[in-house]
C-alpha positions as CSV (number, residue, x, y, z in Angstrom):
1,M,7.8,-11.1,0.8
2,E,8.1,-12.6,4.2
3,D,8.7,-11.7,7.7
4,A,8.0,-13.0,11.2
5,G,4.6,-12.4,10.6
6,G,4.0,-14.2,7.7
7,T,3.6,-13.1,3.8
8,W,3.0,-9.3,2.6
9,I,0.6,-8.7,-0.2
10,V,0.2,-6.1,-2.7
11,V,-3.0,-4.4,-2.3
12,R,-2.5,-1.4,-4.8
13,V,0.0,0.0,-6.9
14,A,0.0,3.7,-6.6
15,S,1.3,5.9,-9.6
16,S,3.5,8.1,-7.4
17,L,4.9,8.2,-4.1
18,A,2.8,11.0,-2.8
19,L,-0.4,8.7,-3.6
20,A,1.2,5.9,-1.9
21,E,2.0,7.6,1.4
22,M,-1.8,8.9,1.3
23,L,-2.7,5.1,1.3
24,Q,-0.4,4.5,3.6
25,E,-1.7,7.0,6.1
26,I,-5.4,6.0,5.3
27,L,-4.5,2.3,6.2
28,T,-2.2,3.0,9.2
29,N,-5.2,5.0,10.7
30,E,-7.1,2.1,10.3
31,G,-4.6,0.2,12.6
32,I,-3.5,-1.7,9.4
33,L,0.6,-2.4,9.1
34,V,1.7,-1.2,5.7
35,M,4.9,-1.4,3.6
36,L,5.8,0.7,0.7
37,R,8.1,-0.7,-2.3
38,S,9.1,1.1,-5.4
39,A,7.7,-0.6,-8.4
40,G,9.7,1.4,-11.2
41,P,13.3,2.3,-12.0
42,P,15.3,4.2,-9.7
43,Q,15.7,6.8,-11.8
44,M,12.0,7.9,-12.0
45,G,12.3,8.7,-8.2
46,A,8.9,9.9,-6.7
47,A,7.2,9.6,-10.0
48,S,8.0,5.9,-9.9
49,P,5.0,3.4,-9.3
50,V,4.9,2.6,-5.7
51,E,3.3,-1.2,-4.3
52,V,1.4,-0.8,-1.3
53,L,1.5,-3.9,0.9
54,V,0.3,-5.2,4.0
55,P,0.4,-8.4,5.9
56,S,-1.8,-11.3,4.3
57,A,-3.8,-11.4,7.4
58,E,-4.8,-7.9,7.0
59,A,-5.0,-8.0,3.0
60,E,-8.9,-8.3,2.9
61,E,-9.6,-5.5,5.6
62,A,-7.2,-3.3,3.4
63,V,-8.8,-3.5,0.3
64,E,-12.0,-2.9,1.8
65,V,-10.9,0.1,3.3
66,L,-9.3,1.5,0.4
67,D,-12.2,0.5,-2.0
68,E,-14.4,2.4,0.3
69,V,-12.3,5.3,0.6
70,L,-11.5,5.7,-2.9
71,S,-14.9,5.2,-4.4
72,E,-16.0,8.3,-2.4
73,A,-13.1,10.6,-3.9
């Protein structure tokens, strides 16, 4: 997936929309752009896996932030 800023990279696949939105909030608070994309069949709705994507230039930082936060949980 590309936009004017370059390629977007999947940094996590969340098991639900609620978890994906939590991860999105964490990354956004760190100043990282985030996009969510459903990774499952539409009939699963909010229970479908959701990909968490960031611009490729921010992928390394995003992974570090998520690893740190999730290791503390």
